[in-house]
C-alpha positions as CSV (number, residue, x, y, z in Angstrom):
1,M,-94.8,51.3,122.8
2,P,-98.1,51.4,120.9
3,V,-98.8,54.9,119.0
4,E,-102.1,55.9,120.4
5,R,-102.4,59.9,119.9
6,I,-100.9,61.6,116.8
7,A,-101.0,65.2,116.4
8,V,-101.0,66.0,112.5
9,V,-99.9,69.6,111.3
10,P,-100.3,69.6,107.4
11,F,-99.8,72.1,104.7
12,D,-103.4,72.8,103.9
13,A,-102.8,71.6,100.1
14,V,-104.3,68.5,98.5
15,G,-101.3,67.1,97.4
16,H,-99.6,67.4,100.7
17,M,-102.4,66.4,102.6
18,N,-103.5,63.1,101.1
19,P,-100.3,60.9,101.5
20,Q,-100.3,62.1,105.3
21,I,-103.8,61.3,105.8
22,A,-103.4,57.7,104.1
23,L,-100.6,57.3,106.6
24,V,-102.3,58.6,109.7
25,S,-105.6,57.1,109.0
26,S,-104.1,53.6,109.1
27,F,-103.6,54.4,112.8
28,L,-107.2,54.6,113.2
29,T,-107.8,51.1,112.8
30,R,-105.6,50.5,115.3
31,G,-107.6,52.7,118.1
32,A,-105.5,56.0,117.6
33,K,-106.8,59.2,118.1
34,L,-105.8,61.9,115.7
35,R,-106.0,65.7,116.4
36,F,-105.3,68.0,113.2
37,Y,-103.7,71.4,113.5
38,L,-104.9,73.3,110.5
39,A,-103.7,76.5,109.4
40,T,-107.0,77.5,107.5
41,P,-110.5,76.2,107.8
42,Q,-110.4,75.2,104.3
43,F,-110.5,71.3,104.9
44,K,-111.9,71.2,108.7
45,S,-115.1,69.6,107.7
46,T,-113.5,67.1,105.3
47,I,-111.0,66.1,108.0
48,E,-113.8,65.8,110.8
49,D,-115.8,63.6,108.3
50,L,-112.9,61.0,108.2
51,G,-114.0,60.2,111.7
52,K,-117.6,59.5,110.7
53,G,-118.9,61.6,113.8
54,G,-116.9,59.7,116.3
55,E,-114.1,61.2,118.9
56,S,-111.2,59.3,116.9
57,I,-110.6,62.7,114.8
58,S,-110.6,66.0,116.1
59,S,-109.2,69.3,114.7
60,L,-108.0,72.9,115.9
61,V,-108.2,75.5,113.1
62,L,-105.2,78.0,113.9
63,S,-106.3,81.2,111.8
64,D,-109.5,82.3,109.8
65,T,-107.5,82.7,106.6
66,E,-109.3,81.1,103.6
67,D,-106.5,79.6,101.7
68,V,-103.1,78.8,103.0
69,H,-101.4,80.2,99.7
70,L,-102.7,83.7,101.2
71,L,-100.3,83.4,104.0
72,T,-98.0,86.0,102.5
73,S,-96.2,89.1,104.1
74,P,-95.1,92.3,102.5
75,P,-91.6,92.5,101.9
76,A,-89.0,94.5,103.8
77,A,-88.6,97.9,102.3
78,D,-84.6,97.6,102.2
79,G,-84.9,95.0,99.3
80,S,-83.5,92.1,101.3
81,D,-86.6,90.1,100.7
82,D,-86.7,90.6,97.1
83,N,-85.3,86.7,96.3
84,I,-87.4,85.4,99.3
85,S,-91.0,84.0,98.7
86,G,-93.5,86.0,100.2
87,L,-95.2,82.5,101.2
88,T,-91.9,81.6,103.1
89,I,-91.9,84.7,105.1
90,G,-96.0,84.4,105.6
91,I,-95.6,80.6,107.0
92,C,-93.2,82.0,109.6
93,S,-95.1,84.7,110.7
94,H,-98.4,82.9,111.0
95,T,-96.3,80.1,113.0
96,L,-95.1,82.9,115.3
97,Q,-98.7,84.0,115.8
98,T,-100.5,80.8,116.4
99,L,-97.8,78.7,118.0
100,P,-98.6,79.6,121.6
101,K,-102.2,78.5,121.1
102,M,-100.8,75.1,119.3
103,L,-98.5,74.5,122.1
104,E,-101.2,74.9,124.8
105,D,-103.4,72.3,123.0
106,L,-100.8,69.9,122.2
107,R,-99.7,69.9,125.8
108,A,-103.3,69.0,126.8
109,F,-103.5,66.4,123.7
110,K,-100.2,64.8,125.0
111,P,-99.4,63.3,121.5
112,D,-97.0,60.2,121.2
113,V,-95.7,61.7,117.9
114,I,-96.2,64.7,115.9
115,V,-96.6,63.9,112.1
116,Y,-96.2,67.2,110.3
117,D,-95.6,68.5,106.6
118,P,-92.1,69.8,105.8
119,F,-94.0,73.4,104.8
120,A,-95.5,73.4,108.3
121,I,-92.5,74.7,110.6
122,A,-94.9,74.8,113.6
123,G,-94.7,70.9,113.7
124,A,-91.1,70.7,113.7
125,I,-90.8,73.6,116.4
126,A,-93.5,71.9,118.5
127,A,-91.8,68.8,118.4
128,R,-88.6,70.2,119.6
129,M,-90.2,72.4,122.3
130,L,-92.3,69.4,123.7
131,D,-89.5,66.5,122.9
132,V,-92.0,64.7,121.2
133,P,-91.1,62.1,118.2
134,A,-91.3,64.0,115.1
135,V,-92.2,62.3,111.5
136,C,-92.3,64.8,108.6
137,T,-94.0,63.5,105.7
138,V,-92.3,64.5,102.7
139,T,-94.3,64.4,99.6
140,V,-92.2,65.4,97.0
141,P,-90.2,62.4,95.4
142,N,-87.1,62.9,97.4
143,V,-85.9,64.5,100.6
144,G,-83.0,66.5,98.7
145,S,-85.7,68.4,96.8
146,I,-85.5,71.6,98.8
147,P,-87.9,74.4,97.5
148,I,-85.6,77.3,98.2
149,F,-83.1,75.7,95.9
150,A,-85.3,75.2,93.2
151,G,-84.0,76.3,90.0
152,C,-80.3,76.4,91.2
153,S,-77.9,74.1,89.0
154,C,-75.2,73.8,91.3
155,D,-74.0,73.8,94.9
156,G,-72.6,77.5,94.3
157,D,-75.9,78.7,93.3
158,K,-77.5,76.8,96.4
159,R,-75.1,78.4,98.7
160,K,-76.1,82.1,97.3
161,K,-79.6,81.3,97.7
162,L,-79.2,80.2,101.5
163,E,-77.2,83.4,101.9
164,E,-79.9,85.4,100.4
165,V,-82.6,83.7,102.9
166,R,-80.2,84.3,105.9
167,A,-80.2,88.1,104.7
168,S,-83.7,88.5,104.6
169,K,-84.5,91.5,107.0
170,S,-88.3,89.9,107.7
171,L,-86.7,86.3,108.4
172,I,-83.9,87.9,110.8
173,D,-86.7,89.9,112.6
174,L,-88.7,86.8,112.9
175,G,-86.0,84.7,114.2
176,R,-85.2,87.5,116.8
177,R,-89.1,87.4,117.7
178,F,-88.9,83.4,117.9
179,E,-86.0,83.8,120.3
180,E,-87.9,86.0,122.8
181,L,-90.9,83.5,122.7
182,L,-89.1,80.2,122.8
183,G,-85.7,80.8,123.9
184,F,-84.3,79.9,120.7
185,D,-84.3,80.7,117.1
186,P,-85.6,77.9,114.9
187,L,-84.7,79.5,111.7
188,E,-80.9,78.7,112.5
189,T,-81.4,75.1,112.4
190,M,-84.3,74.6,109.9
191,L,-85.2,75.6,106.4
192,V,-88.6,77.0,105.9
193,M,-90.5,74.9,103.4
194,S,-87.9,71.9,104.4
195,A,-88.2,71.7,108.0
196,Y,-86.4,68.7,108.9
197,L,-85.1,67.6,112.2
198,P,-81.7,65.3,112.6
199,N,-83.4,63.6,115.1
200,G,-86.9,63.2,113.4
201,L,-87.9,60.8,110.8
202,Q,-88.1,62.2,107.3
203,L,-90.8,59.8,105.4
204,C,-90.8,60.1,102.0
205,T,-93.4,59.2,99.2
206,G,-90.4,58.5,96.5
207,V,-88.0,56.0,96.2
208,K,-84.3,55.6,96.8
209,S,-83.4,56.0,93.1
210,F,-85.1,59.2,93.1
211,E,-82.7,60.7,95.6
212,Q,-80.5,63.8,95.3
213,K,-77.9,64.6,97.6
214,I,-78.3,67.4,100.0
215,P,-75.2,69.6,99.7
216,D,-72.8,69.0,102.5
217,F,-72.8,72.9,103.8
218,V,-76.4,72.6,104.3
219,T,-76.2,69.4,106.5
220,K,-73.5,70.8,108.4
221,E,-74.5,74.5,108.6
222,V,-78.2,74.2,109.0
223,F,-79.5,70.7,110.0
224,R,-76.1,70.5,112.1
225,G,-76.4,66.7,111.7
226,D,-77.4,63.8,109.1
227,L,-81.1,63.4,108.5
228,K,-83.0,60.0,109.2
229,S,-85.0,59.4,105.9
230,C,-87.1,56.5,105.1
231,Y,-88.3,56.1,101.3
232,V,-91.6,54.2,101.4
233,G,-93.2,55.2,97.9
234,P,-96.6,56.4,97.5
235,M,-98.9,56.4,100.4
236,L,-102.4,56.2,99.0
237,S,-105.8,55.8,100.4
238,T,-109.3,55.6,98.5
239,Q,-111.4,55.9,101.6
240,H,-109.6,58.8,103.3
241,R,-108.5,62.0,101.2
242,V,-109.3,65.5,100.6
243,T,-110.4,67.1,97.3
244,L,-110.3,70.5,95.7
245,K,-113.4,72.2,95.7
246,K,-115.9,71.9,93.0
247,V,-116.7,74.7,90.2
248,E,-119.9,76.6,91.4
249,S,-122.6,75.6,89.2
250,S,-123.3,79.4,88.4
251,K,-119.6,79.4,87.0
252,K,-119.7,76.3,84.9
253,Q,-118.8,76.4,81.5
254,W,-118.5,74.0,78.6
255,I,-115.1,72.7,79.7
256,D,-116.9,71.4,82.9
257,L,-119.1,69.1,81.1
258,D,-119.0,65.6,81.8
259,F,-115.7,63.8,80.2
260,P,-116.8,62.2,76.9
261,H,-115.4,58.7,77.5
262,Q,-117.1,57.3,74.4
263,Q,-115.3,59.8,72.2
264,L,-111.9,58.9,73.5
265,S,-112.5,54.9,73.4
266,A,-113.4,55.4,69.7
267,W,-110.2,57.4,69.0
268,K,-108.1,54.5,70.7
269,R,-110.2,51.9,68.5
270,E,-109.4,53.8,65.4
271,G,-105.6,53.7,66.2
272,K,-105.3,57.2,67.2
273,K,-102.3,57.8,69.4
274,I,-103.6,59.4,72.5
275,V,-101.4,62.4,74.1
276,Y,-102.8,63.5,77.5
277,M,-101.7,66.9,78.7
278,S,-102.0,68.5,82.3
279,M,-99.8,71.3,84.1
280,G,-101.3,70.6,87.3
281,T,-103.2,72.7,90.0
282,V,-100.4,75.2,91.2
283,C,-99.3,77.0,88.2
284,T,-103.2,77.3,87.5
285,S,-104.0,78.4,90.8
286,S,-105.2,82.3,91.4
287,F,-101.8,83.0,93.2
288,F,-99.6,81.9,90.3
289,W,-101.8,82.3,87.3
290,D,-101.5,86.2,87.2
291,Y,-98.3,86.6,89.3
292,D,-96.5,89.8,88.4
293,G,-93.9,89.9,91.3
294,P,-90.0,89.1,91.2
295,L,-89.6,85.7,89.8
296,S,-86.7,85.3,92.1
297,K,-89.7,84.7,94.9
298,V,-91.4,81.9,92.9
299,Y,-89.3,78.7,93.4
300,G,-87.3,78.6,90.1
301,A,-90.4,79.5,87.7
302,K,-89.5,81.5,84.7
303,G,-92.9,83.4,84.4
304,N,-96.4,83.1,85.9
305,G,-98.6,80.3,85.4
306,K,-100.9,82.1,82.8
307,V,-97.8,82.8,80.5
308,H,-96.5,79.2,81.0
309,C,-99.7,77.4,80.4
310,Q,-101.1,79.7,77.6
311,T,-98.0,79.6,75.6
312,L,-97.8,75.5,75.6
313,W,-101.4,74.9,75.1
314,K,-101.2,77.0,71.9
315,R,-98.1,75.3,70.8
316,M,-99.9,71.9,71.2
317,V,-102.7,73.1,69.2
318,D,-100.2,74.2,66.4
319,A,-98.4,70.9,66.7
320,F,-101.4,68.6,66.6
321,G,-104.6,70.4,65.8
322,G,-106.5,68.5,62.9
323,S,-103.9,65.7,63.1
324,A,-105.6,62.2,61.7
325,E,-102.9,60.6,63.6
326,Y,-103.3,61.8,67.1
327,A,-106.0,62.5,69.7
328,I,-105.2,65.2,72.2
329,V,-106.7,65.5,76.0
330,V,-106.2,68.7,77.8
331,A,-107.0,69.2,81.5
332,T,-106.7,73.0,82.0
333,C,-107.3,72.8,85.9
334,T,-107.7,76.6,85.7
335,Q,-109.7,79.2,88.1
336,D,-109.8,81.6,85.5
337,L,-112.8,81.5,83.6
338,D,-111.0,83.3,80.4
339,A,-107.8,81.2,80.6
340,L,-108.1,79.5,77.2
341,A,-108.6,82.9,75.1
342,G,-105.8,83.1,72.2
343,T,-104.7,79.5,72.9
344,G,-106.8,77.9,70.1
345,L,-108.3,75.7,72.9
346,E,-111.5,78.0,73.4
347,D,-112.7,76.8,70.3
348,P,-110.4,73.5,70.1
349,P,-109.7,71.4,67.1
350,A,-111.9,68.4,66.2
351,N,-109.2,66.0,67.7
352,F,-108.9,67.5,71.1
353,I,-110.8,66.9,74.1
354,V,-110.7,70.0,76.6
355,R,-111.9,69.9,80.2
356,R,-111.2,71.7,83.4
357,R,-111.0,68.6,85.2
358,C,-110.1,65.1,83.7
359,P,-110.1,61.6,85.3
360,Q,-106.5,61.4,85.0
361,L,-106.3,57.6,86.0
362,E,-108.6,56.5,83.6
363,I,-106.8,58.5,80.6
364,L,-103.6,57.2,81.5
365,E,-104.9,53.8,81.2
366,V,-105.3,54.1,77.4
367,A,-102.6,57.1,76.9
368,D,-99.6,56.8,74.7
369,V,-97.5,60.0,75.9
370,F,-98.2,62.1,79.2
371,V,-97.4,65.7,78.7
372,T,-96.6,66.6,82.2
373,H,-95.4,69.2,84.9
374,A,-94.2,66.3,86.7
375,G,-95.5,67.3,90.0
376,A,-95.1,64.2,92.3
377,N,-98.8,62.6,92.0
378,S,-98.7,63.0,88.4
379,M,-95.3,61.6,87.7
380,L,-96.3,58.4,90.0
381,E,-99.4,57.7,88.4
382,S,-97.7,58.0,85.2
383,I,-95.3,55.5,86.1
384,A,-97.9,53.2,87.6
385,A,-99.6,53.2,83.9
386,T,-96.3,52.9,82.2
387,V,-97.1,56.2,80.2
388,P,-93.9,57.8,78.8
389,M,-93.4,61.3,80.1
390,L,-92.8,64.7,78.1
391,V,-92.2,66.9,81.0
392,L,-92.7,70.7,81.1
393,P,-91.8,71.7,84.7
394,Y,-93.0,74.9,86.1
395,F,-91.4,75.2,89.3
396,S,-90.2,74.0,92.7
397,D,-89.8,70.0,92.9
398,Q,-90.8,69.8,89.3
399,L,-87.5,71.3,88.2
400,D,-85.7,68.4,89.9
401,N,-88.4,65.8,89.0
402,A,-87.9,66.7,85.0
403,P,-84.3,65.6,84.9
404,M,-84.8,62.7,87.1
405,V,-87.5,61.4,84.6
406,T,-84.8,61.7,81.8
407,R,-82.0,60.1,83.9
408,L,-84.1,57.0,84.8
409,G,-85.0,56.6,81.0
410,M,-89.0,57.3,81.7
411,G,-89.1,60.0,79.2
412,K,-87.5,63.3,78.2
413,H,-87.8,66.9,79.6
414,H,-87.1,70.6,78.7
415,G,-85.8,72.6,81.5
416,D,-87.0,75.9,80.3
417,P,-90.3,74.6,78.3
418,V,-91.4,78.1,77.1
419,K,-88.1,78.8,75.9
420,E,-87.4,75.5,74.3
421,A,-90.6,73.6,73.7
422,T,-91.6,75.1,70.3
423,A,-94.5,73.4,68.3
424,E,-92.1,71.5,66.1
425,V,-90.0,70.5,69.2
426,L,-93.2,69.1,70.9
427,A,-94.3,67.2,67.8
428,A,-90.6,65.7,67.6
429,D,-90.7,64.8,71.1
430,V,-93.8,63.0,71.1
431,E,-92.8,60.9,67.9
432,E,-89.5,60.1,69.6
433,L,-91.4,58.9,73.0
434,L,-93.4,56.8,70.9
435,R,-90.5,55.2,69.2
436,R,-88.8,54.8,72.3
437,R,-92.0,53.3,74.2
438,P,-90.8,49.7,74.8
439,E,-87.6,50.8,76.2
440,I,-89.3,53.7,78.4
441,I,-91.8,51.1,79.6
442,E,-89.3,48.8,80.5
443,A,-87.6,51.4,82.6
444,M,-91.0,52.3,84.5
445,M,-91.3,48.6,85.3
446,R,-88.1,48.8,87.1
447,V,-89.2,51.6,89.1
448,Q,-92.4,50.0,89.7
449,Q,-90.6,47.1,91.2
450,E,-88.8,49.5,93.5
451,I,-92.0,51.1,94.5
452,A,-93.5,47.9,95.3
453,R,-90.6,46.9,97.4
454,A,-90.8,50.1,99.2
455,G,-93.9,49.0,101.0
456,G,-96.2,52.1,100.7
457,V,-98.4,53.0,104.0
458,P,-97.7,49.5,105.6
459,A,-94.2,50.2,105.4
460,A,-94.6,53.7,106.7
461,V,-96.7,52.6,109.7
462,E,-93.9,50.1,110.7
463,A,-91.4,52.9,110.2
464,V,-93.1,55.4,112.2
465,E,-93.8,52.7,115.2
466,K,-90.0,51.8,115.2
467,Y,-88.8,55.3,115.3
468,V,-91.2,56.3,118.1
469,E,-90.0,53.2,120.3
470,G,-86.3,54.0,119.9
471,F,-86.7,57.9,120.2
472,R,-84.1,59.3,122.5
473,G,-85.0,63.1,122.4
474,H,-84.5,66.1,120.3
């Protein structure tokens, strides 16, 4: 049976949406119609532009909240929510409020399949309610990387965390209200932020060697069945994608100047070792940058984004500032106009290039070492460019990706960067990675081959079609 009508339920964030868009847009050439169910209006115009004015793409915005990260809820007064992210509760609350509107629209649209993000629990609930095939696009490197378990070092810690989630008064109340609305409580058989369905297809942008095991008690007690997972590697599209908003002209600073490609090329010709550093767009976002709530709520983070980044930036300056041997490129990614104060980057050493945004793929073509948070996209781009990684993770799947990089021989990591990665340690780490560069490149090439075999978007399309054809209900 051809897949002709696809309902798409994203999590409105660039890193989550682009692989999902690459998948569903490939069905456009086959005549499929796409309908997006957007939690916020942030990407509405961009999504509809993908259809170039035709009727092949439409969208329904479910709320007027400007940013999906603002979907938070106040914690329960009894302290039972102290270890649960406000975003977790906020997503459930938002879903409860908007689900009737979404279900009504879905019944009229009559999708052949619902493609949804694991954060977007509404997609999983709707698929179950309507008994429609469900494809979950897992945009972290492995299905077993479960956000609520971020920072847990063993199954015992994960069980404790699950018990804390189940004890949340807010989630218990939301579950009761879901049951009144739907006739069942979806939170009993789903993990918020990992809304997998045993009879759905979990389509992961990583590869099999990245996989970590889901604890048996989670499979048995939560999902109540083994999951169907398919690893297809990165799903990329240069034509169809969403991007971050550009800095307003009135707010631009010197770090928003054009990137000095000629300077970087000159340093490379001189034989300087190029070290590129980026801590990503999440810990530098407004929510995480100045976060001052309980750290137990932020997916394994050990501090706010400001402390994490400013500490490590300063240590990079201390380690490499003024070096004749090294050239350092730093992408700050920050929204805070005063983010660099006190780090040494506000008046950078002569061997530093500092920009708010950098052309990462072009820099990785010449870089010798990548100092990275190991977000999924950055990690995969580093592998593609065979650039050894020094991983300084902040939170969530980065805490799983970091030891995986070390395990697969693609670099090294620090589990608690602010505590462990002093200026002296950073300098020694970079030197070590340069010495080990040949063996690291060899390891990365093995992973490249695995990624190539995984098949990307064409393999994903084939997997979706095969799954939909064989679907026998939830």
